[in-house]
N, C-alpha and C positions, 0 to 999 in steps of 0.2 A: 460667673468667671467665666473663662474662656474655656469653649467644650474640646475636650479627644475622641476624635472620629471611631473607639475601638468597641465596639459591639451595636447588635441587628439594633433598628429604632422599629421596624415596623416589619413581620413577618409577612405577610399576606401582599404586600408591593415588594417585598424580596423577589415573593414566590411570581410573581407577574412577570419579571424580569430573566427569571432562570428559566419560565415558556418563551419568552419570547428570543431569548440569546440558543434555547434550544432548538426552534424553529427556523434564524434564521445561520445556526452552525456557527454562534461566537463565542469564542475562549478569551480569556484575557490573559496578556504576559503580568507576572510579577514583577517588582522590581528586581531584584537578585538577577530574573532571565533579562530584565532592559541594559544590567550591569556586565553581565555575563552570559553572550546568547550560546554557549557549550553548553548552558542550562537547557536550552529550548526544546523541546524531541523533534526529532530526524523527520514525522510524521508533518510535521508545521512547514519543517525547512523545506521537503519536497514539494511542497505547497508553492510556496515564494520561488519557484525554480521559473514559475510562468505566470505572475504575478508584477504589472511595474510598480513601481517607487512610488506614484500616485495613484494610482490605482483603486476605486471606494470598495474593496477587499479587504471583510476582517480578519481575514488575515497578515493583514499591515499593519492592522496592531504590533506585530512582531516584531517591525520593524524602526518602535519608536527608542533607537540604541546608540549611540553615540559610534558605534563598528557596525556598522551596516557597509557592505561593497560599495564602491564608486560607481554604479552602474542606471539605467533605467532602469533596466528590465530582470528578471531572475536572479538578482544580486541573492550572496550569501551576508557572510559574517567577515572581518579579517580583524584590522589589530581599531586602533581609535581614531577616527580622522583627523588628522591635524594638521597641520602645516607650522615652519619656522622662516620668520621673517629676518632675510640678513642681515648684516648690517650696512651693506650699500646700497639701500631704502633707509633705514631707521638711524643709520648715523652712529651710531651707540654700541657700544663692546657688549652690553648684559642682553642676553639671549633672549629674544621676544616671542612666545610659542600660543597659535590658537587653535583651541578646537573649532574644527569644520562644521556649522550647521547643513551646509547645501545637503547631503544625504540623509536626513529624515524623511518622510513622507511631509508635504507641502513645502521644502526645502527651507525649513527653519527648525530650531528645538522646541520651539511652544509647542508641540505635540505632546511633549513628555509630562510639560505642566499641566495643558487642561486636563489629560488624562487620568493627572493622580488628582485632580481637583472633581473630574467625572465616576472614575471606577467608585473611589470609597461610598459613591453617597447610594451608588447602585447594589452594593455587596449587603448593605448596612439596609438596604428598604426604605431610602430616604429619595429617591428620586424613581419616578414609573416609569419607562419607557415608554409602555401603551398609554399614556397620556401629557406628561410632562414635556414642556418644550426647554432645553438647553440654549440659555443667554449666555453668550461671549458678549461682555463691554472690555475696549481693548484700542491698542491705539494703533495697533494692524496684525501681528505675526497672530498674537494669541486666540482674535477672533478667528482665522484662521486655520492655526488648529485648534481648536474647539469643534469649530464645524465639519472637519474634516475626522475626527475622533467620531463626534455624534453622528455620520453616516456611515460608521463602521459597526458602532456600535446601535444602529437601528433607533436611535432617538431623534427628532427634530432640531432641526439651531435654528438660534438666532443671531446673527451678530452685529454689532453696537459698533461702528470707528467713526473717526472724524473727516467731515469730507471733502476735507485738503488731502489726505494719504494719496500715495500713488495711485494710479489709473488699474495697475497693474493686480492691487490689490480685491477691486472690487469687483476685474472681469471676473478672478478666479470664483468668487464666493456668488456672483453669478452661474458661471458655467456648475458648480457644486449643486445650488438648489436652495441654496441658506436664503432667508428674509433676514433682507440687510434694513438695518436705518442709522442715515451717515447722519452725524449731530452739527455743528454748527463751529467750521475753524479746524485746528491744524494740531499738530504731534502733541502740541503740550495743553492741548483745552479739554483737560478730565475730567472738568467739574460737570461738563456738558454733558460728557459720559453718563456721568451719575444723574445728572436731572434722568433722563431716557432712561434709567432703570427704575428710580422712583413710581415714573411716569408708570412701568410696567407694572410695578409691583402693588400700585392702584389700580390698575384696570385688567390686566391679563393676569388670574388668580391660576394662571395652567402652568405658566413658566416659571422657572428655577433661575437662578443666577447664578454664574458663578464670576464672580469680580475678581478677576486675580490679582487686584490688588492688595486683596483681605482674605482670600481663599487659602490655608496653609497647606494642603497640598503642592502649591506651586513650589516655594521655595523646599519642602519638604520631596519633593522631586530632584532639585538641583543637589541638596544634599545630597542625597542617597545613589544618584549617578551621573553627574555634571564632577561636582568630588570625586569621586570616584577612580572617574574617567581620566581627571590633572593626573593624581596622583599616579596612576595607572602610565602615564608616557612619560611623567620625570623620571617615573623607576628605573627604564630605559634606557634614556636620554641622558643622565647626569652624571661626573664623574668624579671621584674622590674629593674632587675641591666641592663639587654644586652645591649651593643652597637656593634653595628653591625660598628667591626674596621676598614676592611678591605677587599679589592676581587682582588684576582690575576688571571693574564689571560693571558698563553704564548700567544706572540704577533702575530706571523702568518701571517696572513691577517689583522690582528686590526680590525676585525669585532667584534670579538668574545669581545676584551678590554671598547665595546662601548658602553655594558652594564653600567661599569660603570661611564658611563656619565647620562643614569638614575638614577646608586644609587644615583650620587653626589646631585642627587634634592629632594633626602629623605634624606639622610645622610649627609649634605655640609662637613661634618669632618673627612666622610671615607679617609682610602687613597688605592688608587686605583694604582695597581703593576704588571708592565710589567716583565712579565718569558721570558729572551730565552734562548739557549745554552753554555755554557764557552766555544766550542770550537769556537761557533762561535757568539763574545759579539758585535752583531754592535750596540745598544744601548748606553752599558756600554762603551764599549771600542772602538768606530768606528773599530769593529776586524771582524776579516772573515776568513772561514773556514766550513771544512764538519762539520757533526754531526748524529746520531740517532734518537737526538728525535722526530719523522717523526712525521707530524701535524702541522709543526711553521718550516714556511721559512721566508728566511732574505738576508744577506749580502747587504740587501737596507731598507728603512723607510717606509712602507707601505700608498700612496695617503692618503688612509679614515682614517690615525691614529690621533687623535686631541691629539698632546704630549700636550697641555695643560691642559688637565686633568690627565696625568700619572703624580704619585709624587716620586716614587718608579720606579728602575731597578734592576733583581736578574739576575745571571746568575748562572746555571744546570749545572754542571759535565753529560753530557750522559751516562760516567759507572756507576754512583751513578741508574740515572733511568735502567740502561739495571741491573744490581743487584737487585734491589729491584723489577723491572719486574718479574725476578727468583723465589726471595722470596716469589713476593705476586702469584703467578702460578706454584708451583714444588708440588709435595705430600710433600716432606722431607719439605721445609717450611712452609705448611699448618701443621706441625705437630708439629716446635719448635713453633710455633707464639700461637696453642692450647697450649705448656705445660707453655707459659708466664702468658696466663690469657684472650687471645685474644677469643672471644667469638666465637663459632661455626657461628652464625649469621653473625660477623665481618667479619669471614674468607670470606664465603660465596658469601657475598659481592666483596670481591678484584676483581673478575673477570670481576668485570663490568668498570674497569679504565686501559685506556691503557696506551702508554707509555710517551704522552702528560701529564695526568692526572696525573701519578707517578712525572713529573716536576714540575705539579702546586703543588702539596703535600710538595714536598721539598720548593718550592720558601714560599707556607703558611710560614712554619714551621721558616725557614730564617726569613720572616718579623715579625711573635709571640714573637721569640727571640729578634731581633732587638729592636722591639719597646718595648720590653717591657712587652709583654700581659697578661693579665691573666683570668681567666676559665671566668668571665663576657663579654670575648669580642670574637666576631664571626666572623671567616673570613668565604667566600663565593668562589669560583673557582667551576671549569666542569672538569669531567670523557668528556671530549668530544666525546668518544668512546673504546670501552671495548678491555679485554685482547683477545678476540677470533682473533681480527684483524690483529693481531701481534705473529701468533703460530707458522709459519715458522721461527719468530725473538729464541723462545724457541729452539728448532732443532738447529740452528746455532749458538747459544751458550755450547748448550752441546755437540758441535760436535771439538769445538776452549776450553773449557775449561774444561771436562767431567761431571758427572754424579754431580749432584747437591747434596748435603748432607745437613746433621742434622749444622754442623760447618761452612758449607760456611753460612745456612743462621743466627747463630748467629752472626758472620762477620756481613754479610748484612745489621742485625737489627740495631748494635750498631752503623758499622758505618756509613751508606750509611741517616739513620732514627735518631736514638738517636744523635748519633753526627755530624748533621747537625749545622754549625754555621752560623753570620753572616758575613761570608765573602763574595765575589764577590757581592758586591749590591750598590744600590747609593739612598743617599736620591736627589732626583733633585732640580733645584735654578731654579730660571725663565730663568738665563742662560744656564743651558742644557738643560732645556727644547726649550730655542730657538734653540743654537747647532745642536740639533737630528734633530729640523724642516726642519734645514738649510740642513739637509743632503738627504734630500728628492731630492732638483734644480739635484745634479749632475744623477740620476734614472730619475723624472718623468721631469724636462726641456731638460736636454740637451739628454736624449734619444729618451724617453714615448711623448715627442710631448705637453706635460702641458707647458701653458706660462707663464712668471713674473708675470701678476695681478694676476693669477689667484693661485701662491702659495702664495704674498702677501696678497691675499686674506683671506686664509685658516690661517693667521696666526695673521691678525689686523682685520676683518671684525666682532667684536662682537654678531651678528647675525647671520653668518653662517652656524655653528655649529648646533644650534636650530632647524635652519630653512629645512637642510640636514636631520636631526635626524627627524624628523616632518614631512617626505614627508608622511611614509604610513598614516595619518587623511585623506590625501585627500585620497590616491590612494584606499581606503578603500569605496569612497562614487566612485568610477571611477569602482572597483572591482562590486559595486551591479548594476552600472547601464550597464555595460558590460553582468551580468548574465543575468540579464531581456532580454533583446535583444537575449541572445542567448535563453532563456526561449520561446519567441515567434514563435510561428510556421507561 
């Protein structure tokens, strides 16, 4: 049956980790501190005043938070980083709010998901940082987050990602010194990543694979950190008539969507919306194909996706995403938006939104139109990373389609944003959810070594998801004990 990580597995290996951390001066943050940086010791905050956001320094583990001050070096903490997308861009009355991932180390929130996979294995003695290598299979940001966390924790990292991912991702991984395995294909070629993992399992006994698609630390981090951050923003912005109507998340590894499981505990009637690429509508149509919305992997249903908590599936045309990406980041696009009444502040905020964030906005607009939401309704989603992660895509678009113009900006705003319709989406029935869950069988049981009993447990056991999502409550206690032992001379 599915195992909960709640006890020490190997005392000798754990002791090696304690000695390594003592030698390198590494302290682990708790999930509670990630939610509320006020709990972080002042001595650590003082150290951060001289450290850059992307620096390879163990103290940056304490910047795994939505509340980092938005500056490149010496930042402390503030409110949850978020932006609201104005009606002059969305064309709808409902309010769309995005949490902003740019101000995490590496420029994306995946450092949090990766931390929640690696740290529990270290504190329980399941991973030996003096011997084991951490393997991070990913379609992009997760392997970058895992490589960064590994370096901060004195661990050797191996990054696996598709060869067609953006140049910026590969350049950074080379700079940080990670071993890189580039697999065939693009964003949706997840099976090829799994094949590389099986090759490692067979031939490299020192490697431990942290697969974000089946590691429950991934959704547990979002449940305990991202979900709380969204609730905090909502509490500060709501009016007496407000309703948190929906939460939209690109499915990807199904980590981020788990924030919706937490939000359900606060807002029982919320609509949790899964967003995917129209070119690869796996949840919507059992479909397959390649696409250009970097940051979401598909052609399968992640093991860690609690499908019972998903109400709606939307599919977004990747061409719309690329057109809006140019609108949001080209000078002529900014000029046109300003002429249409978009404030300079809102235009400046557009650089905080990467391609998957644009897909989330389009899914939010679809959701608002389908459910006929009003100005009293609030939809939350995420800009998991920023536009600067994809500057090479602008160059590619210009080479393919020519210089961007105000005329094209007019078309893109009208067609891709104002013209978004409630097509290519589906409200899920109980049978729909079960059908999507059943798709896990063909990937996870037939190919990846999960059992018949485990897949049924994820569907029929009414307590398993709460237990999996709430593991950090135990991990925090174990992290404190681990840190105390590291601190001993």
